[in-house]
C-alpha positions in Angstrom: 9.3 -10.2 28.7 12.0 -10.0 26.3 10.8 -12.6 24.0 7.6 -10.1 23.6 9.4 -6.4 23.4 11.1 -7.4 20.1 7.5 -7.5 18.6 6.6 -4.4 19.5 8.5 -2.4 16.2 7.3 -4.5 13.7 5.9 -2.7 10.3 2.1 -2.6 10.7 -1.0 -0.9 9.1 -1.5 2.6 11.2 -4.5 2.4 13.6 -7.3 5.0 12.9 -7.5 7.8 15.1 -10.3 6.9 17.8 -12.6 9.0 19.9 -12.5 9.9 23.6 -13.7 6.4 25.3 -12.0 4.2 22.1 -14.9 4.2 19.5 -14.1 5.2 16.0 -14.6 8.4 15.2 -17.9 8.5 13.9 -17.3 11.6 11.6 -14.3 9.5 9.9 -15.7 8.7 6.6 -13.2 7.1 3.4 -12.0 9.5 1.2 -13.9 7.9 -1.8 -14.9 10.6 -4.7 -13.2 13.7 -2.4 -9.3 12.7 -3.3 -8.8 14.6 -6.2 -10.6 18.0 -4.7 -8.8 17.6 -1.5 -5.9 17.4 -3.3 -6.8 20.5 -5.5 -6.8 18.4 -8.8 -9.3 20.2 -11.2 -7.9 18.9 -14.0 -9.0 16.1 -16.7 -6.3 13.6 -15.0 -7.3 10.9 -16.5 -3.5 9.8 -18.2 -1.6 11.0 -15.4 0.3 8.2 -14.6 0.8 6.7 -18.1 3.6 4.3 -18.5 4.8 4.5 -14.8 4.7 1.4 -13.1 3.6 1.7 -9.5 4.1 -0.9 -6.5 2.3 -0.8 -3.5 3.6 -3.0 -0.7 0.1 -3.3 2.0 -2.1 -6.1 2.5 -2.6 -7.0 -1.1 -5.0 -5.5 -3.4 -8.0 -7.5 -4.1 -10.4 -7.0 -7.5 -12.6 -3.2 -6.7 -15.1 -1.7 -9.1 -12.9 1.6 -8.6 -9.9 -0.1 -9.8 -8.6 -1.3 -13.3 -9.7 -4.5 -14.3 -6.0 -5.9 -14.5 -2.8 -5.5 -12.0 0.1 -7.8 -11.5 0.2 -9.3 -8.1 3.1 -10.6 -6.1 2.0 -12.2 -2.9 5.0 -12.4 0.1 2.4 -13.0 2.3 -0.4 -15.5 1.1 -3.8 -14.3 0.8 -6.4 -16.0 2.8 -8.4 -18.6 0.4 -12.1 -16.1 1.1 -10.4 -13.0 -0.5 -13.4 -11.2 1.3 -11.6 -11.3 4.4 -8.5 -9.4 3.3 -7.7 -6.5 4.9 -8.6 -3.8 2.7 -5.9 -1.4 3.3 -3.6 -2.5 0.2 -7.1 -1.9 -1.9 -7.6 1.9 -0.2 -4.3 2.4 -1.1 -4.0 1.7 -4.6 -7.7 3.2 -5.3 -5.8 6.6 -4.1 -3.3 5.9 -6.7 -4.9 4.4 -9.5 -8.7 4.7 -9.0 -10.4 4.8 -12.4 -14.1 5.4 -11.1 -15.6 8.0 -9.2 -16.2 5.5 -6.0 -12.6 5.8 -6.0 -10.8 8.6 -8.0 -6.8 8.0 -8.4 -4.1 10.5 -8.6 -2.7 8.8 -11.4 -5.3 6.5 -12.8 -3.3 5.6 -15.8 0.0 3.8 -14.0 0.6 0.2 -14.4 -0.4 -1.3 -10.8 1.2 -4.0 -8.8 0.1 -5.5 -5.7 2.6 -6.6 -3.4 1.2 -8.5 -0.5 3.5 -8.3 2.6 1.3 -7.6 5.5 -1.6 -10.0 6.8 -5.1 -9.5 8.0 -3.9 -7.8 11.0 -2.0 -5.5 9.0 1.2 -6.7 10.5 4.3 -7.8 8.9 8.2 -7.7 9.4 11.8 -7.0 7.9 11.8 -9.4 6.3 8.4 -9.5 4.2 9.1 -5.9 3.6 12.4 -6.3 2.2 11.5 -9.1 0.2 8.6 -6.9 -1.2 10.6 -4.2 -2.5 13.1 -6.7 -3.8 10.2 -8.5 -5.4 8.7 -4.8 -6.6 12.0 -3.9 -7.9 12.2 -7.3 -10.4 9.0 -6.8 -11.5 10.0 -3.4 -12.8 8.5 -1.0 -10.5 9.5 2.5 -10.5 7.9 4.2 -8.1 6.5 2.1 -4.6 4.5 3.0 -1.7 4.6 1.5 1.5 1.6 3.3 4.0 2.8 1.3 7.3 4.6 2.3 10.5 7.2 0.8 12.6 10.2 1.6 14.7 13.0 -1.7 13.5 14.6 -1.0 10.5 17.6 -3.9 10.5 20.5 -4.2 7.9 18.3 -6.5 5.9 15.9 -3.3 5.2 18.3 -0.9 4.9 20.6 -2.9 2.1 17.2 -3.5 0.2 16.2 0.5 0.7 20.0 1.3 -0.7 20.1 -1.4 -3.0 16.7 0.6 -4.8 17.6 3.7 -4.4 21.1 2.9 -6.5 18.8 1.7 -9.3 16.7 4.9 -9.1 13.1 3.4 -8.0 11.4 6.3 -6.0 10.1 4.5 -2.3 7.4 6.8 -0.9 
């Protein structure tokens, strides 16, 4: 059906790897406290990121014991009433960047974190929400923007938003 095919390239959270037969890999675990060792960081990184605003465009960041107690939050896609059902990908990505506790050690724990919720509980978004999130992050003063999503589309709206941010010197990862 022609109408269904337009949705196949929407931005989305990557699907975790699956074992033969479709079961989730039993050996797969969260990075948690192992991120810094995996990256080869052996020095005190507690001040890394100080003075830098980093936006995470994802499913949103919810309060977590491993994250800073305060961070900015922008909702392009509204959070559900029950935050417990929020897709955890955005919070996990934020912890890898700005995690402050052993349970979730981040690479740059002193950044000023900005959560920009552009995807829903299924991890789905679209070019409009992604472009709106990029512009909202720019308006909030983000200097670095993390987008951990995949997709095949990318129309003029999204291309124009990316070009504007690049012109302003904002790094998109």
